C-alpha positions as CSV (number, residue, x, y, z in Angstrom):
1,M,5.4,-13.7,29.8
2,A,1.7,-13.3,29.0
3,H,0.8,-11.6,25.8
4,A,-2.3,-9.7,25.0
5,N,-4.5,-10.8,22.1
6,D,-3.9,-9.9,18.5
7,A,-6.7,-7.3,18.3
8,E,-5.0,-5.3,21.1
9,L,-1.6,-5.5,19.4
10,Y,-2.8,-4.2,16.1
11,A,-4.9,-1.5,17.7
12,Q,-1.8,-0.4,19.7
13,W,0.3,-0.5,16.5
14,L,-2.2,1.8,14.9
15,E,-1.9,4.2,17.8
16,L,1.9,4.0,17.6
17,L,1.7,4.9,13.8
18,G,-0.2,8.0,14.8
19,W,2.5,9.0,17.3
20,L,5.3,8.3,14.9
21,D,3.6,10.5,12.2
22,A,3.0,13.4,14.7
23,E,6.4,13.2,16.3
24,A,8.2,13.0,13.0
25,S,6.2,16.0,11.7
26,A,7.1,18.0,14.8
27,R,10.8,17.5,14.1
28,G,10.7,18.2,10.4
29,L,11.2,14.5,9.6
30,S,9.4,12.5,7.0
31,F,7.1,9.6,7.8
32,E,6.6,6.9,5.1
33,K,5.0,3.5,4.7
34,V,7.7,0.9,4.0
35,A,5.5,-2.2,3.6
36,D,2.0,-3.6,3.8
37,F,1.1,-6.9,5.4
38,P,1.7,-9.8,3.0
39,D,-1.7,-11.2,3.6
40,Y,-3.2,-7.9,2.6
41,I,-1.2,-7.7,-0.6
42,Y,-2.3,-11.2,-1.7
43,R,-5.9,-11.2,-0.4
44,M,-7.4,-10.7,-3.9
45,E,-11.0,-9.6,-3.4
46,R,-11.5,-10.8,0.2
47,P,-12.2,-8.2,2.8
48,Y,-9.4,-7.2,5.1
49,D,-10.1,-7.3,8.9
50,L,-7.1,-5.6,10.6
51,P,-7.4,-1.9,11.5
52,T,-4.5,-1.1,9.1
53,T,-2.7,-2.6,6.2
54,V,0.6,-1.0,7.1
55,M,3.2,-3.5,8.5
56,S,6.3,-1.2,8.6
57,V,7.1,2.5,8.4
58,G,10.2,4.6,8.3
59,V,11.1,8.0,9.8
60,N,13.6,9.7,7.6
61,S,15.9,12.7,7.9
62,A,17.0,14.5,4.8
63,G,16.0,11.5,2.7
64,Q,17.9,9.0,4.8
65,P,16.3,6.4,7.1
66,L,16.5,7.3,10.7
67,M,14.2,4.8,12.4
68,I,12.2,1.8,11.1
69,A,9.1,0.5,13.0
70,G,7.4,-2.8,12.2
71,V,4.8,-5.1,13.6
72,S,4.6,-8.9,13.3
73,P,2.4,-10.4,10.7
74,R,-0.7,-12.4,11.7
75,H,1.0,-15.8,11.1
76,A,3.8,-15.1,13.6
77,Q,3.6,-17.1,16.9
78,L,4.9,-14.4,19.3
79,K,3.9,-11.1,17.9
80,G,5.3,-7.7,18.8
81,V,6.5,-4.3,17.5
82,S,10.1,-3.5,16.7
83,L,11.8,-0.1,16.6
84,R,15.2,0.0,15.0
85,L,17.6,2.9,14.5
86,M,19.4,2.8,11.3
87,G,23.2,2.8,11.2
88,G,23.6,1.3,14.6
89,S,22.6,-1.6,16.9
90,K,19.9,0.1,18.9
91,H,16.5,-1.5,18.8
92,W,13.5,-2.0,21.0
93,H,11.0,-4.8,21.2
94,L,7.5,-3.9,22.3
95,H,4.6,-6.2,23.2
96,A,0.9,-5.6,23.6
97,G,-0.3,-5.0,27.1
98,T,-3.8,-4.6,28.4
99,R,-3.5,-0.7,28.3
100,G,-0.9,-0.2,25.6
101,L,2.4,-1.3,24.3
102,L,5.0,-2.5,26.8
103,E,8.7,-2.1,26.8
104,G,9.5,-5.1,29.0
105,K,7.2,-4.4,31.9
106,R,6.9,-0.7,31.6
107,P,4.4,1.1,29.4
108,F,5.8,2.5,26.2
109,T,4.5,6.0,26.0
110,R,4.5,8.8,23.4
111,E,6.9,10.6,25.6
112,R,9.3,7.7,25.5
113,L,9.0,7.6,21.7
114,A,9.8,11.4,21.6
115,Q,12.9,10.7,23.7
116,L,14.1,8.0,21.3
117,L,13.5,10.3,18.2
118,D,15.2,13.2,19.9
119,G,18.2,11.1,20.7
120,A,18.3,9.6,17.2
121,V,18.2,13.1,15.6
122,R,21.1,14.2,17.9
123,G,22.9,10.9,17.2
124,Q,22.7,9.9,20.9
125,A,20.0,7.3,21.1
């Protein structure tokens, strides 16, 4: 499987972060940063060149984690984005495509994310 370059992946991750924040807010859920990239934390005074420092985020319901999203750090060989529902075995692996994140071969859209969050809120993901 061919993978897009790192710049595309991190730009698409940034777009996904915006979707997650907006979709969480629309459902009365909280959206919180979980972790920054390790190379950002230890960079000392060097400039940081990725479009975001955020490596993982959580969507929470009533203070309890509902979904965790994370992106691979720069040093990983095969990079991607993961979405995981807490309390179960459901997870999704996304990869950068030329026009956005891909779930396998199909585009991962904001509508698909909304479906996943709706299912998670109902306990039916």
